[in-house]
C-alpha positions in Angstrom: -11.7 11.2 -9.9 -13.3 13.5 -7.4 -11.3 15.5 -4.9 -8.3 13.3 -5.5 -10.2 10.2 -4.6 -10.4 7.6 -7.3 -13.8 6.6 -8.6 -13.3 3.0 -7.8 -16.6 2.1 -9.4 -15.1 2.8 -12.8 -12.0 0.7 -12.1 -11.6 -3.0 -12.1 -10.2 -5.0 -9.2 -6.8 -5.4 -10.8 -6.3 -1.7 -11.3 -7.3 -0.9 -7.7 -4.9 -3.5 -6.4 -2.1 -2.2 -8.6 -2.7 1.3 -7.3 -2.6 0.2 -3.7 0.6 -1.8 -4.5 2.2 1.3 -5.9 1.2 3.3 -2.9 2.7 0.7 -0.5 6.1 1.0 -2.3 5.9 4.8 -2.3 5.1 5.0 1.4 8.0 2.6 2.3 10.5 4.3 0.0 9.5 7.8 1.3 10.8 6.7 4.7 14.0 5.2 3.1 13.1 1.7 4.3 13.9 -1.6 2.6 11.5 -4.5 2.8 13.9 -6.2 5.1 13.9 -3.3 7.5 10.1 -3.4 7.6 10.2 -7.2 8.3 12.7 -6.5 11.1 10.0 -4.4 12.8 8.0 -7.6 13.3 4.8 -6.6 11.6 5.1 -8.5 8.3 7.4 -11.0 6.6 9.5 -9.6 3.7 8.1 -12.3 1.4 4.5 -11.2 2.1 5.4 -7.5 1.7 7.0 -8.2 -1.6 3.9 -10.0 -2.8 1.7 -7.1 -1.8 4.0 -4.5 -3.4 4.3 -6.5 -6.6 0.6 -7.2 -6.9 1.0 -10.9 -6.6 -1.2 -11.0 -3.5 -4.0 -8.8 -2.3 -3.5 -7.1 1.1 -6.3 -7.4 3.6 -7.7 -4.3 5.4 -6.2 -5.0 8.8 -2.6 -5.5 7.4 -3.1 -2.3 5.3 -4.1 -0.4 8.4 -1.0 -1.7 10.3 1.3 -0.7 7.5 -0.4 2.7 7.1 0.3 3.4 10.7 3.9 2.1 10.5 4.5 4.3 7.5 2.8 7.3 9.2 0.2 7.6 6.4 -3.5 8.0 6.7 -5.4 5.1 5.2 -6.7 7.5 2.5 -3.2 7.7 1.1 -3.7 4.2 -0.3 -6.9 5.3 -2.1 -5.9 8.8 -3.3 -4.3 10.1 -6.4 -2.2 13.0 -5.4 -1.7 14.3 -9.0 
């Protein structure tokens, strides 16, 4: 890890997706939102958000950017370890 940014070259795809999934949950919960409330905004179905957050489906870049904006997070939040 360098400057808080993961060295994704040393991680496998599954670990990267798990990290992004974790960050999706963290961003939503920091705003006190439920998955249903996010769905009600009209940007994503609750079932799809659940799949992304639980690592059952991989989120595409455009949907990640939309959610980042909705959650008021820079896209780097989903690729950064804040430890």
